[in-house]
GUNUKOL-242987 format. One line per 10 residues: for each residue x, y, z of C-alpha. Coordinates in nm, 4 decimals. Example, Ala and Ser with C-alpha at 12.3 -4.5 7.8 and 13.67 -1.06 7.14 Angstrom:
<sites>
1.2300,-0.4500,0.7800 | 1.3670,-0.1060,0.7140 $
</sites>
This chain:
<sites>
-11.7037,6.7262,-5.2254 | -11.5343,6.4918,-5.4713 | -11.3965,6.1692,-5.3280 | -11.0429,6.1117,-5.4576 | -10.8759,5.7719,-5.4684 | -10.5201,5.7203,-5.3422 | -10.3598,5.7411,-5.6863 | -10.5566,6.0597,-5.7632 | -10.3893,6.2700,-5.4907 | -10.1845,6.4820,-5.7365 $
-10.5081,6.5518,-5.9239 | -10.6833,6.6474,-5.6002 | -10.4128,6.9056,-5.5269 | -10.4443,7.0728,-5.8676 | -10.8254,7.0783,-5.8692 | -10.8200,7.2002,-5.5082 | -10.5943,7.4932,-5.6001 | -10.8225,7.5905,-5.8896 | -11.1235,7.5868,-5.6589 | -10.9371,7.7942,-5.3983 $
-10.8604,8.0585,-5.6597 | -11.2237,8.0762,-5.7667 | -11.3387,8.0947,-5.4040 | -11.1029,8.3888,-5.3460 | -11.2388,8.5612,-5.6578 | -11.5958,8.5201,-5.5356 | -11.5014,8.6941,-5.2118 | -11.3087,8.9718,-5.3840 | -11.4626,9.0845,-5.7129 | -11.1541,9.2924,-5.8001 $
-10.9386,8.9821,-5.8330 | -10.8922,8.8449,-6.1839 | -10.7660,8.4916,-6.1539 | -10.9686,8.3185,-6.4271 | -10.6660,8.2657,-6.6538 | -10.4719,8.0995,-6.3710 | -10.7717,7.8833,-6.2777 | -10.8239,7.7754,-6.6406 | -10.4554,7.6849,-6.6682 | -10.4925,7.4633,-6.3623 $
-10.8069,7.3089,-6.5156 | -10.6132,7.2191,-6.8306 | -10.3326,7.0726,-6.6235 | -10.5829,6.8668,-6.4207 | -10.7555,6.7443,-6.7370 | -10.4248,6.6290,-6.8859 | -10.3210,6.4570,-6.5630 | -10.6583,6.2816,-6.5421 | -10.6105,6.1396,-6.8932 | -10.2595,6.0217,-6.8085 $
-10.3703,5.8533,-6.4855 | -10.6554,5.6657,-6.6541 | -10.4489,5.5566,-6.9555 | -10.2237,5.3379,-6.7392 | -10.4556,5.1821,-6.4821 | -10.3419,4.8678,-6.3040 | -10.5950,4.5978,-6.2131 | -10.5813,4.7083,-5.8484 | -10.6609,5.0667,-5.9426 | -10.9553,4.9413,-6.1463 $
-11.0772,4.7640,-5.8325 | -11.0613,5.0930,-5.6470 | -11.2579,5.2704,-5.9211 | -11.5183,4.9913,-5.9299 | -11.5729,5.0485,-5.5561 | -11.5847,5.4286,-5.5788 | -11.8634,5.5537,-5.3460 | -11.9866,5.8099,-5.6008 | -12.0203,5.5576,-5.8819 | -12.3816,5.5165,-6.0107 $
-12.5581,5.2297,-5.8336 | -12.8459,5.0013,-5.9276 | -13.1137,5.2447,-5.8049 | -12.9645,5.5217,-6.0209 | -12.9873,5.3050,-6.3340 | -13.3411,5.1937,-6.2548 | -13.4551,5.5525,-6.1978 | -13.2942,5.6731,-6.5216 | -13.3541,5.3851,-6.7642 | -13.6713,5.2086,-6.6561 $
-14.0241,5.3453,-6.6425 | -14.3224,5.2209,-6.4434 | -14.0870,5.0338,-6.2097 | -14.2913,4.8333,-5.9596 | -14.0662,4.6798,-5.6917 | -14.1601,4.3349,-5.5665 | -14.0521,4.2342,-5.2166 | -13.9870,3.9122,-5.0305 | -13.8954,3.5548,-5.1129 | -14.2302,3.4100,-4.9930 $
-14.0302,3.2107,-4.7410 | -13.8396,3.4193,-4.4858 | -13.8022,3.7933,-4.5481 | -13.7255,4.0714,-4.7936 | -13.3579,4.1376,-4.8636 | -13.2926,4.5078,-4.9196 | -12.9563,4.4331,-5.0827 | -13.1477,4.3083,-5.3885 | -13.3778,4.5364,-5.5866 | -13.6171,4.3819,-5.8340 $
-13.9509,4.4170,-6.0001 | -14.1544,4.4799,-6.3116 | -14.0652,4.7736,-6.5337 | -14.0551,4.8989,-6.8892 | -13.7322,4.9424,-7.0826 | -13.7743,5.1384,-7.4073 | -14.1475,5.0792,-7.3511 | -14.0959,4.7010,-7.3468 | -14.2083,4.5130,-7.0322 | -13.9127,4.3524,-6.8521 $
-13.8056,4.2194,-6.5145 | -13.5095,4.4084,-6.3683 | -13.3014,4.2723,-6.0787 | -12.9884,4.4174,-5.9220 | -12.7655,4.4604,-5.6197 | -12.7942,4.7942,-5.4398 | -12.5108,4.9116,-5.2110 | -12.6659,5.2358,-5.0845 | -12.5177,5.5859,-5.1036 | -12.4828,5.7015,-4.7412 $
-12.4241,5.5416,-4.4029 | -12.7909,5.4734,-4.3298 | -12.8745,5.3264,-4.6712 | -12.5518,5.1232,-4.6863 | -12.6385,4.9546,-4.3586 | -12.9971,4.8978,-4.4752 | -12.8713,4.7499,-4.8048 | -12.5983,4.5511,-4.6276 | -12.3414,4.7093,-4.8634 | -12.4881,4.5138,-5.1550 $
-12.4162,4.1744,-4.9990 | -12.7266,3.9610,-5.0506 | -12.8555,3.6995,-4.8091 | -13.0345,3.3774,-4.9149 | -13.3707,3.5530,-4.9249 | -13.2282,3.7979,-5.1803 | -13.1376,3.5171,-5.4183 | -13.4711,3.3454,-5.3568 | -13.6478,3.6717,-5.4364 | -13.4511,3.6853,-5.7621 $
-13.5589,3.3272,-5.8413 | -13.9221,3.4244,-5.7830 | -13.8873,3.7177,-6.0225 | -13.7145,3.5056,-6.2868 | -13.9934,3.2471,-6.2664 | -14.2442,3.5285,-6.3213 | -14.0452,3.6497,-6.6218 | -14.0388,3.2982,-6.7690 | -14.4117,3.2538,-6.7154 | -14.5074,3.5783,-6.8886 $
-14.2306,3.5870,-7.1511 | -14.0536,3.8952,-7.0154 | -13.6830,3.9625,-7.0805 | -13.4680,3.9825,-6.7662 | -13.2085,4.2561,-6.7078 | -12.9700,4.2197,-6.4134 | -12.7384,4.4883,-6.2756 | -12.4499,4.3398,-6.0772 | -12.2646,4.5341,-5.8098 | -12.1668,4.3299,-5.5048 $
-11.8500,4.2412,-5.3118 | -12.0049,3.8938,-5.2801 | -12.2843,3.7159,-5.0996 | -12.3159,3.7883,-4.7266 | -12.1060,3.5359,-4.5275 | -12.2795,3.5798,-4.1901 | -12.3919,3.2988,-3.9609 | -12.7642,3.3579,-4.0208 | -12.7178,3.3529,-4.3972 | -12.5305,3.0226,-4.3780 $
-12.7974,2.8752,-4.1507 | -13.0651,2.9662,-4.4041 | -12.8824,2.7977,-4.6928 | -12.6715,3.0663,-4.8597 | -12.4800,2.8309,-5.0905 | -12.7961,2.6440,-5.1908 | -12.9772,2.9709,-5.2681 | -12.6899,3.0919,-5.4876 | -12.6743,2.7563,-5.6692 | -13.0529,2.7553,-5.7283 $
-13.0407,3.1123,-5.8589 | -12.7583,3.0229,-6.0997 | -12.9537,2.7159,-6.2083 | -13.2651,2.9264,-6.2689 | -13.0643,3.1636,-6.4909 | -12.9603,2.8669,-6.7065 | -13.3190,2.7418,-6.7364 | -13.4855,3.0650,-6.8488 | -13.6583,3.0563,-7.1867 | -13.6448,3.4364,-7.2149 $
-13.3535,3.6705,-7.2971 | -13.1309,3.7343,-6.9959 | -12.8767,4.0159,-7.0120 | -12.6462,4.1272,-6.7353 | -12.4329,4.4365,-6.6806 | -12.1503,4.4471,-6.4259 | -12.1782,4.8100,-6.3147 | -11.9213,4.7997,-6.0339 | -11.7983,4.4946,-5.8474 | -11.8835,4.1439,-5.9587 $
-11.7773,3.9437,-5.6586 | -11.7775,3.5635,-5.6351 | -12.0879,3.3446,-5.6597 | -12.2973,3.6333,-5.5376 | -12.2404,3.7956,-5.8777 | -12.2515,3.4764,-6.0864 | -12.6026,3.4039,-5.9531 | -12.7269,3.7132,-6.1406 | -12.4822,3.7101,-6.4327 | -12.5281,3.3604,-6.5768 $
-12.6772,3.5334,-6.8782 | -12.7000,3.5099,-7.2565 | -12.5059,3.8345,-7.2806 | -12.2765,3.9882,-7.0171 | -12.1511,4.3453,-7.0487 | -11.9048,4.5176,-6.8176 | -11.8367,4.8823,-6.7646 | -11.4796,4.9674,-6.8605 | -11.3553,5.0035,-6.5020 | -11.5716,4.7363,-6.3388 $
-11.4272,4.4077,-6.2104 | -11.5565,4.0494,-6.2003 | -11.3793,3.7704,-6.0128 | -11.4180,3.4551,-5.8078 | -11.2803,3.6307,-5.4985 | -11.1703,3.9798,-5.3961 | -10.7995,4.0634,-5.4322 | -10.7734,4.1020,-5.0538 | -10.9319,3.7603,-4.9959 | -10.7105,3.5972,-5.2558 $
-10.3972,3.7519,-5.1037 | -10.4984,3.6372,-4.7556 | -10.5336,3.2782,-4.8765 | -10.2319,3.2524,-5.1078 | -9.9784,3.4746,-4.9302 | -10.1343,3.4991,-4.5818 | -10.1063,3.8736,-4.6308 | -10.3998,4.0918,-4.7422 | -10.1539,4.3704,-4.8284 | -10.0499,4.1725,-5.1363 $
-10.3850,4.2596,-5.2983 | -10.2080,4.4344,-5.5882 | -10.0307,4.1132,-5.6888 | -10.3563,3.9206,-5.6436 | -10.5481,4.1650,-5.8651 | -10.2907,4.1126,-6.1399 | -10.3149,3.7333,-6.1139 | -10.6953,3.7146,-6.1022 | -10.7449,3.8722,-6.4466 | -11.0550,4.0471,-6.3180 $
-11.0704,4.3496,-6.5490 | -11.3303,4.3923,-6.8214 | -11.0581,4.3867,-7.0851 | -10.9095,4.0555,-6.9653 | -11.2507,3.8932,-6.9282 | -11.3540,4.0053,-7.2751 | -11.0486,3.8252,-7.4151 | -11.1446,3.5111,-7.2210 | -11.5040,3.5195,-7.3443 | -11.6527,3.5770,-6.9981 $
-11.7620,3.9286,-7.0912 | -11.9275,3.9925,-7.4295 | -11.9146,4.3733,-7.4352 | -11.6990,4.6374,-7.2671 | -11.8908,4.9619,-7.2135 | -11.6691,5.2703,-7.2333 | -11.6696,5.5043,-6.9347 | -11.5967,5.8786,-6.9322 | -11.2355,5.9754,-6.8635 | -11.1977,5.9582,-6.4870 $
-11.4585,5.6865,-6.4367 | -11.8364,5.6574,-6.4274 | -11.8653,5.8928,-6.1285 | -11.7160,6.1815,-6.3289 | -12.0089,6.1829,-6.5743 | -12.2959,5.9755,-6.4419 | -12.5397,6.0782,-6.7169 | -12.3033,5.9701,-6.9971 | -12.2343,5.6385,-6.8229 | -12.6022,5.5621,-6.7736 $
-12.6718,5.6448,-7.1391 | -12.3917,5.4100,-7.2481 | -12.5385,5.1307,-7.0348 | -12.8808,5.1967,-7.1890 | -12.7371,5.1585,-7.5390 | -12.5598,4.8364,-7.4420 | -12.8744,4.6812,-7.2928 | -13.0777,4.7878,-7.5974 | -12.8271,4.6247,-7.8309 | -12.8069,4.3007,-7.6349 $
-13.1848,4.2647,-7.6137 | -13.2234,4.3475,-7.9838 | -12.9808,4.0646,-8.0709 | -13.2180,3.8135,-7.9093 | -13.5510,3.9723,-7.9917 | -13.6681,3.6903,-8.2202 | -13.4985,3.3980,-8.0461 | -13.7069,3.0995,-7.9358 | -13.6944,2.9722,-7.5746 | -13.5052,2.6545,-7.6667 $
-13.2481,2.8511,-7.8673 | -13.1947,3.0949,-7.5777 | -13.1322,2.8103,-7.3337 | -12.8902,2.6376,-7.5724 | -12.7118,2.9667,-7.6444 | -12.6629,3.0321,-7.2730 | -12.5407,2.6780,-7.2105 | -12.2908,2.6956,-7.4967 | -12.1615,3.0324,-7.3770 | -12.0614,2.8896,-7.0409 $
-11.9265,2.5618,-7.1759 | -11.7022,2.7543,-7.4166 | -11.5885,3.0058,-7.1552 | -11.2118,3.0478,-7.1376 | -11.1359,2.8687,-7.4654 | -11.1169,3.2005,-7.6503 | -10.8336,3.3255,-7.4310 | -10.6555,2.9884,-7.4255 | -10.6576,2.9650,-7.8038 | -10.5020,3.3117,-7.8276 $
</sites>
């Protein structure tokens, strides 16, 4: 069953009616309702285009969080071969919110790291809804050090509401782990590319996305805080999340103008969940292009390029 967002309710009604007609026809072979069902399909298709042509930042947040959107595991399964997951931070534990390991991308050895939210109740609890603990970031550091040692490009897939804010995580040095992971990204002498595939929340996302090249899916978001959190702080009212989403400039289009995001990857009409295969193929092409751009770059040049990218960030939008 398709999960519809709040603003998609009119679409749900039309598609529901078309399905009802077809269900009736399956039960009664004498009924000929295909023309009516096709007319409803055309109406639904037109409405879908109209809805997604005028998306507000808050609606983009809702799409980025859609439960049927492809997650990190889906991209790894589809795009990477010979994936060998590596577990643990060699200090405390293994964090299931962070997936990472050795793999091949287009037959080239790489290290891939990403946040995994899970796709049902059991896996979401196991993955902590994609919110990494300190051991997750320390595992990522370990993998990045391996990549640097063996000259392997690093690909990160970001999809997290933010780092886990629990007591245990704070006791084990959450902020320090995030800072060290961000620092390690800046020190890598190998190509580092990042794709925001859903939510890019706070420092928990920055720790994986301090990259030479950052791409965002068209309806993904990337911000220092969630709209709800921002609204709670500024207006003492989480219900003002729509106003907060507007102010945060968290969409891929806004961030591309500001120079935070280098590439915006187009999604199928209706979002990534409407055509997962096409979305995954588009992400593959984006990663291929970004890695090809840096294929012959020397370690020192990669580090300087990454440093300059972040020092210049925001000036593009300010100049405009």
